[in-house]
C-alpha positions in Angstrom: 77.3 15.0 -36.3 77.5 18.8 -35.9 74.5 21.0 -35.5 75.3 22.7 -38.8 75.3 19.3 -40.6 71.8 18.4 -39.3 70.4 21.9 -40.2 71.9 21.5 -43.7 70.3 18.1 -44.1 67.0 19.4 -43.0 67.2 22.2 -45.5 68.0 19.7 -48.3 65.1 17.3 -47.6 62.3 19.6 -46.5 59.4 17.8 -48.0 60.2 14.4 -46.5 59.1 12.7 -43.3 61.7 12.9 -40.5 62.1 9.4 -39.1 64.3 8.7 -36.0 65.7 5.2 -35.4 66.8 5.0 -31.8 68.1 1.4 -32.0 68.6 -0.8 -35.0 65.2 -1.5 -36.4 63.4 0.4 -33.7 61.9 3.8 -34.5 60.5 6.6 -32.5 56.7 6.5 -33.1 55.2 9.0 -35.5 53.4 10.8 -32.7 56.7 12.4 -31.5 57.2 16.1 -30.7 60.3 18.2 -30.3 59.7 19.4 -26.8 62.9 21.2 -26.0 66.2 22.3 -27.6 69.1 22.7 -25.2 72.3 24.6 -25.8 74.6 22.8 -23.4 78.0 24.0 -22.2 80.1 21.3 -20.6 82.9 22.5 -18.4 84.6 19.3 -17.1 87.6 17.8 -15.4 88.6 14.2 -16.3 89.9 11.7 -13.8 93.5 12.6 -14.8 93.0 16.2 -13.7 92.7 17.5 -17.3 90.2 20.3 -17.8 87.9 20.1 -20.8 85.2 22.3 -22.3 82.7 21.8 -25.2 79.2 22.7 -26.3 76.4 20.4 -27.4 72.9 20.8 -28.9 70.3 18.5 -27.3 67.0 18.0 -29.1 64.5 16.4 -26.7 62.0 14.1 -28.3 58.7 13.1 -26.6 56.1 10.6 -27.8 52.6 12.0 -27.1 50.5 9.3 -25.4 47.3 11.2 -26.5 48.2 10.8 -30.2 49.0 7.0 -30.4 46.9 6.5 -33.6 49.0 9.0 -35.6 50.8 7.3 -38.6 52.4 10.2 -40.3 55.8 11.4 -39.1 56.7 15.0 -38.5 57.9 16.6 -41.7 61.5 17.6 -42.1 60.3 21.2 -42.8 58.4 21.3 -39.5 61.5 20.2 -37.6 63.6 22.8 -39.4 61.0 25.5 -38.6 61.1 24.5 -34.9 64.9 24.7 -34.8 64.9 28.0 -36.7 62.4 29.4 -34.1 64.7 28.3 -31.3 67.8 29.6 -33.0 66.2 33.0 -33.4 65.9 33.3 -29.6 68.7 31.0 -28.3 71.3 30.8 -31.1 72.6 27.3 -31.6 76.4 26.7 -31.9 76.8 25.3 -35.4 80.0 23.4 -34.6 78.5 21.8 -31.5 77.7 18.1 -31.5 74.0 17.5 -31.8 72.2 14.8 -29.9 68.6 13.6 -29.5 67.3 12.9 -26.0 64.7 10.2 -25.9 63.1 7.5 -23.9 60.0 5.2 -23.9 58.7 2.6 -21.5 61.1 0.0 -22.9 64.1 2.3 -23.5 65.9 4.3 -20.8 66.4 8.0 -21.3 69.5 8.6 -23.3 71.2 11.3 -25.3 71.8 9.7 -28.7 74.1 11.0 -31.4 73.5 10.8 -35.1 75.5 7.8 -36.3 74.2 7.8 -39.9 71.6 9.3 -42.2 69.7 7.6 -44.9 67.2 9.2 -47.3 64.9 8.2 -50.1 62.0 10.0 -51.9 59.8 10.0 -48.9 61.9 9.9 -45.7 65.0 11.4 -44.1 66.1 8.8 -41.4 68.5 9.7 -38.6 70.0 6.5 -37.3 70.8 7.3 -33.7 73.2 5.5 -31.4 74.4 5.6 -27.8 77.9 6.8 -27.0 79.8 4.6 -24.7 81.5 6.1 -21.7 85.3 6.3 -21.8 88.3 7.3 -19.8 89.9 10.4 -21.4 93.0 10.0 -19.2 93.9 6.4 -19.9 97.7 7.0 -19.7 97.4 8.8 -16.4 95.0 6.1 -15.0 97.2 3.3 -16.3 94.6 2.0 -18.8 96.0 0.5 -21.9 94.1 0.5 -25.2 93.0 -3.0 -26.3 95.3 -4.3 -29.0 93.8 -5.2 -32.3 93.6 -8.9 -32.7 95.3 -10.2 -35.9 94.5 -13.6 -37.3 96.8 -15.5 -39.6 95.1 -17.1 -42.5 95.8 -20.8 -41.7 93.1 -21.9 -44.0 94.8 -23.3 -47.1 92.9 -25.0 -49.9 92.4 -28.7 -49.1 93.1 -28.2 -45.4 89.5 -28.8 -44.4 89.0 -25.6 -42.4 87.1 -23.7 -45.1 
């Protein structure tokens, strides 16, 4: 998801709680803080010798161990205000991919992208996910893409397979 899309969603759901799901069914605790916003420029070279360049916005999330009894999540409005404050000093690239950096004692530090969003009357939920590493120069490196497996439907009525 692009930074602009996240900012737009925050603007549309300002009175709701901002809930972050870092793995299916596992949520960042309500005692979280936004501790840093990073404007990242990646200037890279892949294993095939191809240069690449892109920008990312990284929002670092920290669970405050001194605030474990907190049960209410940060409001969407508060998160939007923090990002606006950052943007006023260090402008965020609206077309940059946005990721949330997070860890806890049971989950390694990871930069998680927004895989989906869900909202209701009370919450805006960002469903976060890890991005798998990949080879960008598969052809140069001799890596073939896995072929899609097709299954014939051999299950005819009366055959006993269904």
